[in-house]
N, CA, C and O atoms as CSV, one atom per row, in Angstrom:
chain,resi,resn,atom,element,x,y,z
A,1,MET,N,N,36.547,0.915,-6.409
A,1,MET,CA,C,35.168,1.399,-6.666
A,1,MET,C,C,34.292,0.326,-7.170
A,1,MET,O,O,33.112,0.310,-6.819
A,2,THR,N,N,34.763,-0.565,-7.956
A,2,THR,CA,C,33.998,-1.654,-8.505
A,2,THR,C,C,33.454,-2.533,-7.439
A,2,THR,O,O,32.314,-2.984,-7.539
A,3,ASP,N,N,34.236,-2.802,-6.399
A,3,ASP,CA,C,33.886,-3.738,-5.330
A,3,ASP,C,C,32.671,-3.132,-4.556
A,3,ASP,O,O,31.731,-3.852,-4.221
A,4,THR,N,N,32.705,-1.854,-4.289
A,4,THR,CA,C,31.617,-1.186,-3.578
A,4,THR,C,C,30.350,-1.266,-4.427
A,4,THR,O,O,29.273,-1.609,-3.940
A,5,ASN,N,N,30.509,-0.942,-5.695
A,5,ASN,CA,C,29.357,-0.932,-6.624
A,5,ASN,C,C,28.737,-2.299,-6.727
A,5,ASN,O,O,27.514,-2.435,-6.726
A,6,GLU,N,N,29.580,-3.325,-6.816
A,6,GLU,CA,C,29.053,-4.711,-6.861
A,6,GLU,C,C,28.337,-5.098,-5.597
A,6,GLU,O,O,27.301,-5.759,-5.663
A,7,LYS,N,N,28.862,-4.702,-4.417
A,7,LYS,CA,C,28.200,-4.948,-3.175
A,7,LYS,C,C,26.815,-4.290,-3.150
A,7,LYS,O,O,25.834,-4.909,-2.737
A,8,GLN,N,N,26.745,-3.007,-3.605
A,8,GLN,CA,C,25.469,-2.356,-3.587
A,8,GLN,C,C,24.420,-2.961,-4.461
A,8,GLN,O,O,23.240,-2.991,-4.110
A,9,TRP,N,N,24.882,-3.486,-5.699
A,9,TRP,CA,C,23.974,-4.187,-6.556
A,9,TRP,C,C,23.509,-5.525,-5.924
A,9,TRP,O,O,22.349,-5.923,-6.034
A,10,THR,N,N,24.471,-6.190,-5.261
A,10,THR,CA,C,24.115,-7.458,-4.634
A,10,THR,C,C,23.030,-7.256,-3.525
A,10,THR,O,O,22.077,-8.024,-3.395
A,11,VAL,N,N,23.250,-6.168,-2.742
A,11,VAL,CA,C,22.260,-5.831,-1.725
A,11,VAL,C,C,20.926,-5.446,-2.307
A,11,VAL,O,O,19.876,-5.832,-1.793
A,12,TRP,N,N,20.970,-4.659,-3.415
A,12,TRP,CA,C,19.718,-4.240,-4.002
A,12,TRP,C,C,18.945,-5.449,-4.558
A,12,TRP,O,O,17.729,-5.531,-4.386
A,13,TYR,N,N,19.636,-6.380,-5.217
A,13,TYR,CA,C,18.919,-7.537,-5.730
A,13,TYR,C,C,18.370,-8.423,-4.651
A,13,TYR,O,O,17.280,-8.981,-4.776
A,14,SER,N,N,19.173,-8.554,-3.534
A,14,SER,CA,C,18.711,-9.367,-2.407
A,14,SER,C,C,17.453,-8.839,-1.823
A,14,SER,O,O,16.486,-9.565,-1.593
A,15,ILE,N,N,17.479,-7.503,-1.576
A,15,ILE,CA,C,16.246,-6.856,-1.013
A,15,ILE,C,C,15.062,-6.957,-1.968
A,15,ILE,O,O,13.940,-7.243,-1.550
A,16,LYS,N,N,15.310,-6.729,-3.217
A,16,LYS,CA,C,14.196,-6.821,-4.234
A,16,LYS,C,C,13.664,-8.265,-4.217
A,16,LYS,O,O,12.451,-8.470,-4.218
A,17,ASP,N,N,14.548,-9.250,-4.202
A,17,ASP,CA,C,14.128,-10.633,-4.253
A,17,ASP,C,C,13.312,-10.944,-2.953
A,17,ASP,O,O,12.281,-11.616,-2.995
A,18,TRP,N,N,13.810,-10.440,-1.833
A,18,TRP,CA,C,13.084,-10.736,-0.556
A,18,TRP,C,C,11.674,-10.151,-0.529
A,18,TRP,O,O,10.722,-10.801,-0.097
A,19,PHE,N,N,11.561,-8.899,-1.006
A,19,PHE,CA,C,10.236,-8.261,-1.050
A,19,PHE,C,C,9.321,-8.942,-2.019
A,19,PHE,O,O,8.127,-9.102,-1.765
A,20,SER,N,N,9.888,-9.345,-3.143
A,20,SER,CA,C,9.141,-10.037,-4.180
A,20,SER,C,C,8.539,-11.308,-3.633
A,20,SER,O,O,7.356,-11.601,-3.809
A,21,ASN,N,N,9.405,-12.058,-2.958
A,21,ASN,CA,C,8.921,-13.385,-2.381
A,21,ASN,C,C,7.875,-13.140,-1.319
A,21,ASN,O,O,6.888,-13.868,-1.217
A,22,LEU,N,N,8.104,-12.101,-0.527
A,22,LEU,CA,C,7.132,-11.722,0.561
A,22,LEU,C,C,5.784,-11.401,-0.017
A,22,LEU,O,O,4.776,-11.942,0.436
A,23,PHE,N,N,5.734,-10.527,-1.016
A,23,PHE,CA,C,4.410,-10.115,-1.575
A,23,PHE,C,C,3.730,-11.263,-2.272
A,23,PHE,O,O,2.509,-11.409,-2.204
A,24,VAL,N,N,4.544,-12.106,-2.965
A,24,VAL,CA,C,3.923,-13.256,-3.666
A,24,VAL,C,C,3.293,-14.186,-2.602
A,24,VAL,O,O,2.141,-14.597,-2.743
A,25,SER,N,N,4.048,-14.510,-1.547
A,25,SER,CA,C,3.454,-15.459,-0.553
A,25,SER,C,C,2.284,-14.800,0.173
A,25,SER,O,O,1.346,-15.517,0.522
A,26,GLU,N,N,2.265,-13.497,0.426
A,26,GLU,CA,C,1.167,-12.909,1.120
A,26,GLU,C,C,-0.065,-12.857,0.149
A,26,GLU,O,O,-1.205,-13.002,0.590
A,27,ALA,N,N,0.178,-12.656,-1.128
A,27,ALA,CA,C,-0.933,-12.601,-2.058
A,27,ALA,C,C,-1.523,-13.955,-2.181
A,27,ALA,O,O,-2.745,-14.077,-2.260
A,28,GLU,N,N,-0.706,-15.014,-2.203
A,28,GLU,CA,C,-1.225,-16.363,-2.251
A,28,GLU,C,C,-2.036,-16.695,-0.986
A,28,GLU,O,O,-3.049,-17.390,-1.063
A,29,ALA,N,N,-1.589,-16.198,0.171
A,29,ALA,CA,C,-2.289,-16.474,1.397
A,29,ALA,C,C,-3.674,-15.778,1.398
A,29,ALA,O,O,-4.657,-16.352,1.868
A,30,VAL,N,N,-3.740,-14.531,0.865
A,30,VAL,CA,C,-4.968,-13.813,0.820
A,30,VAL,C,C,-5.892,-14.427,-0.243
A,30,VAL,O,O,-7.074,-14.618,0.044
A,31,LEU,N,N,-5.433,-14.730,-1.401
A,31,LEU,CA,C,-6.261,-15.128,-2.469
A,31,LEU,C,C,-6.473,-16.689,-2.623
A,31,LEU,O,O,-7.213,-17.165,-3.484
A,32,ASP,N,N,-5.784,-17.413,-1.745
A,32,ASP,CA,C,-5.914,-18.923,-1.786
A,32,ASP,C,C,-7.350,-19.299,-1.533
A,32,ASP,O,O,-7.982,-18.772,-0.617
A,33,THR,N,N,-7.871,-20.199,-2.331
A,33,THR,CA,C,-9.271,-20.737,-2.178
A,33,THR,C,C,-9.236,-22.135,-1.581
A,33,THR,O,O,-10.203,-22.884,-1.717
A,34,PHE,N,N,-8.173,-22.492,-0.941
A,34,PHE,CA,C,-8.004,-23.809,-0.246
A,34,PHE,C,C,-8.108,-24.929,-1.241
A,34,PHE,O,O,-8.589,-26.002,-0.879
A,35,GLU,N,N,-7.673,-24.743,-2.517
A,35,GLU,CA,C,-7.764,-25.799,-3.473
A,35,GLU,C,C,-6.727,-26.930,-3.099
A,35,GLU,O,O,-7.035,-28.118,-3.197
A,36,ASN,N,N,-5.552,-26.535,-2.689
A,36,ASN,CA,C,-4.515,-27.535,-2.466
A,36,ASN,C,C,-4.568,-28.046,-0.976
A,36,ASN,O,O,-4.074,-29.141,-0.706
A,37,ASN,N,N,-5.149,-27.284,-0.027
A,37,ASN,CA,C,-5.102,-27.602,1.369
A,37,ASN,C,C,-6.433,-27.170,1.994
A,37,ASN,O,O,-6.505,-26.113,2.621
A,38,PRO,N,N,-7.470,-27.965,1.832
A,38,PRO,CA,C,-8.783,-27.534,2.324
A,38,PRO,C,C,-8.795,-27.557,3.804
A,38,PRO,O,O,-8.019,-28.287,4.421
A,39,PRO,N,N,-9.693,-26.742,4.424
A,39,PRO,CA,C,-9.812,-26.715,5.836
A,39,PRO,C,C,-10.407,-28.004,6.316
A,39,PRO,O,O,-11.079,-28.665,5.526
A,40,PRO,N,N,-10.215,-28.423,7.563
A,40,PRO,CA,C,-10.754,-29.659,8.078
A,40,PRO,C,C,-12.281,-29.627,8.191
A,40,PRO,O,O,-12.855,-28.579,8.488
A,41,ASP,N,N,-12.913,-30.716,7.967
A,41,ASP,CA,C,-14.348,-30.758,8.150
A,41,ASP,C,C,-14.631,-31.075,9.595
A,41,ASP,O,O,-14.422,-32.201,10.046
A,42,VAL,N,N,-15.112,-30.076,10.329
A,42,VAL,CA,C,-15.390,-30.240,11.738
A,42,VAL,C,C,-16.798,-30.788,12.050
A,42,VAL,O,O,-17.101,-31.207,13.168
A,43,GLY,N,N,-17.638,-30.760,11.004
A,43,GLY,CA,C,-19.007,-31.290,11.212
A,43,GLY,C,C,-19.851,-30.389,11.969
A,43,GLY,O,O,-19.495,-29.235,12.207
A,44,PHE,N,N,-21.034,-30.904,12.385
A,44,PHE,CA,C,-22.015,-30.135,13.099
A,44,PHE,C,C,-21.637,-30.060,14.570
A,44,PHE,O,O,-21.387,-31.086,15.202
A,45,GLN,N,N,-21.594,-28.877,15.107
A,45,GLN,CA,C,-21.290,-28.730,16.553
A,45,GLN,C,C,-22.386,-27.879,17.179
A,45,GLN,O,O,-22.395,-26.658,17.020
A,46,PRO,N,N,-23.328,-28.532,17.903
A,46,PRO,CA,C,-24.444,-27.865,18.434
A,46,PRO,C,C,-24.007,-26.914,19.606
A,46,PRO,O,O,-23.018,-27.164,20.295
A,47,TYR,N,N,-24.763,-25.860,19.785
A,47,TYR,CA,C,-24.511,-24.871,20.916
A,47,TYR,C,C,-25.009,-25.544,22.178
A,47,TYR,O,O,-26.146,-26.012,22.215
A,48,THR,N,N,-24.164,-25.606,23.240
A,48,THR,CA,C,-24.519,-26.250,24.471
A,48,THR,C,C,-24.994,-25.262,25.511
A,48,THR,O,O,-25.527,-25.672,26.542
A,49,GLY,N,N,-24.823,-23.992,25.279
A,49,GLY,CA,C,-25.229,-22.995,26.289
A,49,GLY,C,C,-24.063,-22.629,27.204
A,49,GLY,O,O,-24.154,-21.633,27.923
A,50,ASP,N,N,-22.987,-23.382,27.206
A,50,ASP,CA,C,-21.822,-22.992,28.008
A,50,ASP,C,C,-21.187,-21.779,27.452
A,50,ASP,O,O,-21.148,-21.562,26.241
A,51,ASP,N,N,-20.674,-20.963,28.377
A,51,ASP,CA,C,-19.890,-19.804,27.896
A,51,ASP,C,C,-18.629,-19.665,28.826
A,51,ASP,O,O,-18.446,-20.386,29.807
A,52,ALA,N,N,-17.829,-18.723,28.442
A,52,ALA,CA,C,-16.533,-18.520,29.201
A,52,ALA,C,C,-16.766,-17.930,30.538
A,52,ALA,O,O,-15.853,-18.005,31.362
A,53,GLU,N,N,-17.890,-17.348,30.855
A,53,GLU,CA,C,-18.146,-16.701,32.088
A,53,GLU,C,C,-18.864,-17.578,33.100
A,53,GLU,O,O,-19.370,-17.068,34.100
A,54,ALA,N,N,-18.920,-18.869,32.870
A,54,ALA,CA,C,-19.636,-19.765,33.818
A,54,ALA,C,C,-18.948,-19.687,35.198
A,54,ALA,O,O,-17.726,-19.614,35.326
A,55,GLY,N,N,-19.787,-19.706,36.173
A,55,GLY,CA,C,-19.329,-19.642,37.552
A,55,GLY,C,C,-19.295,-18.206,38.157
A,55,GLY,O,O,-19.207,-18.029,39.372
A,56,GLU,N,N,-19.366,-17.234,37.292
A,56,GLU,CA,C,-19.413,-15.871,37.829
A,56,GLU,C,C,-20.838,-15.462,38.173
A,56,GLU,O,O,-21.782,-15.772,37.446
A,57,GLY,N,N,-20.976,-14.764,39.288
A,57,GLY,CA,C,-22.193,-14.124,39.604
A,57,GLY,C,C,-22.953,-14.876,40.596
A,57,GLY,O,O,-24.043,-14.458,40.986
């Protein structure tokens, strides 16, 4: 009986740890202000008038 109980607790802690890590990483992704990894500076990109439907019609 002890072996089964030990396995159940091991599974419980593994699942708890997995969900904890998941929610922490998702919260960091949502709340991150790009302090450690800023987005690239793409600079000014003027509109050229081209669109994806060129050539139709």
